[in-house]
C-alpha positions as CSV (number, residue, x, y, z in Angstrom):
1,M,0.0,0.0,0.0
2,A,2.8,2.4,1.0
3,K,4.7,1.5,-2.2
4,W,1.5,2.2,-4.3
5,R,1.1,5.6,-2.7
6,L,4.8,6.5,-3.3
7,Q,4.5,5.5,-7.0
8,N,1.3,7.7,-7.3
9,I,3.3,10.7,-5.8
10,F,6.3,10.3,-8.2
11,H,4.4,9.2,-11.3
12,A,1.0,11.1,-10.8
13,S,-1.0,10.7,-14.1
14,T,-2.0,14.0,-15.9
15,S,-3.6,14.7,-19.2
16,A,-1.5,15.9,-22.2
17,E,-3.6,19.2,-22.0
18,Y,-2.7,19.8,-18.5
19,E,1.1,19.2,-19.2
20,A,0.9,21.7,-22.1
21,W,-0.7,24.2,-19.8
22,K,2.1,23.6,-17.2
23,R,4.8,24.1,-19.8
24,Q,3.2,27.3,-21.0
25,F,2.7,28.5,-17.4
26,L,6.3,27.9,-16.5
27,S,7.5,29.5,-19.8
28,N,5.5,32.6,-19.1
29,R,6.5,32.9,-15.4
30,L,10.3,32.4,-16.1
31,R,10.6,35.8,-17.8
32,L,9.0,37.5,-14.7
33,C,11.3,35.5,-12.4
34,L,14.4,36.3,-14.3
35,W,13.7,40.0,-14.1
36,I,12.8,39.9,-10.5
37,A,16.0,37.9,-9.7
38,L,18.1,40.2,-11.7
39,L,16.7,43.4,-9.9
40,C,16.9,41.7,-6.6
41,H,20.6,40.7,-7.1
42,L,21.5,44.1,-8.5
43,S,19.9,45.8,-5.3
44,F,21.9,43.5,-3.0
45,A,25.2,43.9,-5.1
46,A,24.8,47.6,-4.8
47,I,24.4,47.4,-1.0
48,A,27.5,45.0,-0.7
49,L,29.6,47.2,-3.0
50,D,28.7,50.3,-0.8
51,K,29.4,48.4,2.6
52,L,32.6,46.4,1.5
53,V,34.3,48.8,-0.9
54,L,32.9,52.5,-1.1
55,R,32.0,53.2,2.5
56,P,33.1,50.3,4.8
57,Q,32.1,50.9,8.4
58,T,34.6,50.1,11.2
59,E,31.8,48.5,13.4
60,D,30.8,46.2,10.6
61,I,34.2,45.2,10.0
62,Q,34.8,44.4,13.6
63,Q,31.7,42.4,13.9
64,T,32.5,40.4,10.7
65,L,36.1,39.7,12.1
66,K,34.6,38.5,15.3
67,I,32.4,35.9,13.4
68,L,35.0,34.9,10.9
69,G,38.0,35.0,13.3
70,N,40.7,36.7,11.2
71,L,41.5,39.3,8.6
72,A,42.1,36.6,5.9
73,N,38.6,35.2,6.2
74,Y,37.3,38.9,6.0
75,K,39.1,39.4,2.7
76,S,37.9,36.1,1.4
77,L,34.3,37.1,2.2
78,K,34.7,40.3,0.5
79,Q,36.0,38.8,-2.6
80,S,33.5,36.0,-2.5
81,V,30.5,38.3,-2.1
82,L,31.5,40.7,-4.9
83,L,32.5,38.1,-7.3
84,S,29.4,36.0,-6.7
85,D,27.2,39.0,-7.1
86,G,28.8,39.9,-10.4
87,V,28.7,36.5,-11.8
88,V,25.2,35.8,-10.7
89,V,23.9,39.0,-12.5
90,L,25.9,38.1,-15.6
91,F,24.3,34.6,-15.6
92,L,20.8,36.0,-15.1
93,M,21.3,38.5,-17.9
94,M,22.2,35.5,-20.1
95,G,19.1,33.7,-18.9
96,L,17.0,36.6,-20.2
97,G,18.7,36.4,-23.5
98,L,18.3,32.7,-23.7
99,R,14.6,33.1,-22.9
100,R,14.1,35.2,-26.0
101,T,15.4,32.3,-28.2
102,A,13.2,29.5,-29.8
103,W,15.1,27.0,-27.6
104,G,14.4,28.9,-24.5
105,R,10.8,29.3,-25.1
106,T,10.3,25.6,-25.9
107,H,12.4,24.2,-22.9
108,P,11.1,26.0,-19.9
109,R,12.2,23.3,-17.5
110,M,15.8,23.8,-18.6
111,G,15.2,27.5,-18.1
112,F,14.1,26.8,-14.5
113,L,17.2,24.8,-13.9
114,F,19.3,27.5,-15.3
115,L,17.7,30.2,-13.2
116,S,17.9,28.2,-9.9
117,G,21.4,27.1,-10.6
118,S,22.6,30.7,-11.2
119,M,21.2,31.7,-7.8
120,T,22.4,28.8,-5.7
121,L,25.0,26.5,-7.2
122,I,27.3,29.2,-8.9
123,P,27.6,31.2,-5.7
124,E,28.4,28.1,-3.7
125,V,31.2,26.9,-6.2
126,L,32.7,30.4,-6.3
127,S,32.9,30.5,-2.4
128,T,34.4,27.1,-2.4
129,V,37.1,28.1,-4.9
130,I,37.8,31.2,-2.9
131,G,38.0,29.2,0.4
132,L,35.2,30.6,2.4
133,P,32.0,28.6,1.7
134,L,29.2,30.6,3.6
135,P,25.6,29.4,3.3
136,L,23.1,31.3,1.0
137,N,19.8,32.5,2.0
138,W,18.2,29.2,0.9
139,E,14.9,29.9,2.6
140,F,14.5,33.2,0.6
141,I,15.5,31.7,-2.8
142,F,13.5,28.4,-2.5
143,M,10.4,30.0,-1.1
144,A,10.4,32.7,-3.8
145,Q,10.6,29.9,-6.4
146,V,7.7,28.2,-4.8
147,V,5.5,31.4,-4.8
148,L,6.5,32.4,-8.4
149,L,6.9,28.8,-10.0
150,P,4.5,26.5,-8.2
151,V,4.7,23.6,-10.7
152,Y,7.0,20.6,-11.3
153,W,7.8,19.9,-7.7
154,Q,10.3,17.3,-8.9
155,L,12.4,20.3,-10.4
156,H,12.3,22.1,-7.1
157,L,13.6,18.9,-5.3
158,L,16.3,18.5,-7.8
159,V,17.8,22.0,-7.5
160,Q,17.4,21.9,-3.7
161,S,19.1,18.4,-3.5
162,V,22.0,19.6,-5.7
163,A,22.5,22.8,-3.7
164,L,22.4,21.2,-0.3
165,L,24.4,18.2,-1.3
166,Y,27.1,20.3,-2.8
167,Y,27.3,22.7,0.2
168,F,27.3,20.1,3.0
169,G,28.8,17.3,1.1
170,I,31.6,18.6,-1.2
171,N,32.6,21.4,1.1
172,S,32.8,18.9,4.1
173,I,34.9,16.4,1.9
174,L,37.2,19.3,1.2
175,G,37.8,20.0,4.8
176,F,36.0,23.3,5.3
177,A,33.8,22.0,8.1
178,K,36.8,21.6,10.2
179,I,37.7,25.3,10.0
180,P,37.0,26.9,13.4
181,G,35.1,29.8,12.1
182,L,32.9,27.6,9.8
183,S,32.5,24.4,11.7
184,S,29.1,25.6,13.1
185,L,27.7,26.1,9.7
186,F,27.9,22.3,9.0
187,G,26.2,21.2,12.2
188,L,23.2,18.9,12.3
189,E,20.9,21.8,13.2
190,T,21.8,23.8,10.2
191,I,21.3,20.6,8.0
192,L,17.8,19.9,9.5
193,Y,16.8,23.6,9.1
194,A,17.7,23.4,5.3
195,V,16.2,20.1,4.8
196,W,12.9,21.1,6.4
197,I,12.7,24.2,4.4
198,C,13.0,22.3,1.3
199,L,10.5,19.6,2.3
200,I,7.9,22.2,3.2
201,C,8.4,23.9,-0.1
202,D,8.2,20.7,-2.2
203,I,5.0,19.7,-0.4
204,A,3.5,23.1,-1.1
205,V,4.3,22.8,-4.8
206,Y,3.0,19.2,-5.1
207,L,-0.3,20.2,-3.4
208,Y,-0.8,23.3,-5.6
209,D,-0.1,21.1,-8.6
210,R,-2.6,18.5,-7.8
211,L,-5.2,21.2,-6.9
212,R,-4.7,23.0,-10.2
213,Y,-4.8,19.6,-12.1
214,H,-8.2,18.7,-10.6
215,E,-9.5,22.2,-11.3
216,F,-8.2,22.0,-14.9
217,E,-9.8,18.6,-15.5
218,S,-13.1,19.7,-13.9
219,R,-13.3,22.7,-16.1
220,R,-12.5,20.7,-19.1
221,E,-15.2,18.1,-18.3
222,L,-17.7,20.9,-17.9
223,Q,-16.8,22.2,-21.4
224,L,-17.0,18.8,-22.9
225,G,-20.4,18.3,-21.3
226,Y,-21.7,21.7,-22.6
227,F,-20.4,20.9,-26.2
228,W,-21.9,17.5,-26.0
229,Q,-25.3,18.9,-24.8
230,R,-25.2,21.5,-27.5
231,D,-24.4,19.0,-30.3
232,Y,-27.1,16.7,-28.9
233,R,-29.8,19.6,-29.0
234,L,-28.6,20.5,-32.6
235,R,-29.0,16.9,-33.7
236,W,-32.4,16.6,-32.0
237,E,-33.6,19.8,-33.6
238,K,-32.4,18.5,-37.0
239,V,-34.2,15.3,-36.5
240,R,-37.3,16.8,-35.3
241,G,-37.2,19.2,-38.3
242,S,-36.8,16.4,-40.7
243,Q,-39.7,14.6,-39.1
244,Q,-41.9,17.7,-39.2
245,S,-41.0,18.0,-43.0
246,V,-41.9,14.3,-43.6
247,N,-45.3,14.8,-41.7
248,E,-46.1,17.9,-43.8
249,E,-45.4,16.1,-47.0
250,A,-47.6,13.2,-45.9
251,R,-50.3,15.5,-45.0
252,I,-50.1,17.3,-48.4
253,V,-50.3,13.9,-50.1
254,E,-53.3,12.9,-48.0
255,T,-55.2,16.0,-48.8
256,S,-54.4,16.1,-52.5
257,P,-57.3,14.7,-54.8
């Protein structure tokens, strides 16, 4: 019984019309999401540039040094933030350009993976290369995707799994979890926090997807019932009209001398 329910979740049957609607919905929303993500990252990049380069505050530097432990980590943080913001903005602009192509419009699921990977995986890889893998605002990114793109829960699960496995897995293998200033970021509490956020997001997308599917199918059945009733009425009127014509002709024959 449990196996059957699990198969129903992962292989839920949907009609071809609903799948076409989901692809079109995702394609339309991707353009909006790319613009929102670009403007959002530009605003945060401007704030980071102001705080880290243009007008650094002594109090902010001291607080960051207290958390990170030494000046070398602060310099790595500065480099990681500025480089990540610049690369993410560049990739989001590439995504907008790709969205305008015929391939981009016909492959919205790949566009979703590109969008999410640009905001999660690319900054993580860059921070690993620089040597200071700080966690991202996963709850903000994943929940924003749920609100704006509440379809294809499997894609949400995929991008979340890749992001979390890379951060907690690859960085731990590379030894970053043993760094004194970063060891608390790889604790069990942090992992459970990220996992539960992802699980809640995936459940929300799945439930919304099922709800939209049932609404879509109910509306389609109502439309089919309306067209069937109209077709039946037209046929009945045609048959009744033919019968009346036959009766009229028979009456004429009977009354003729």
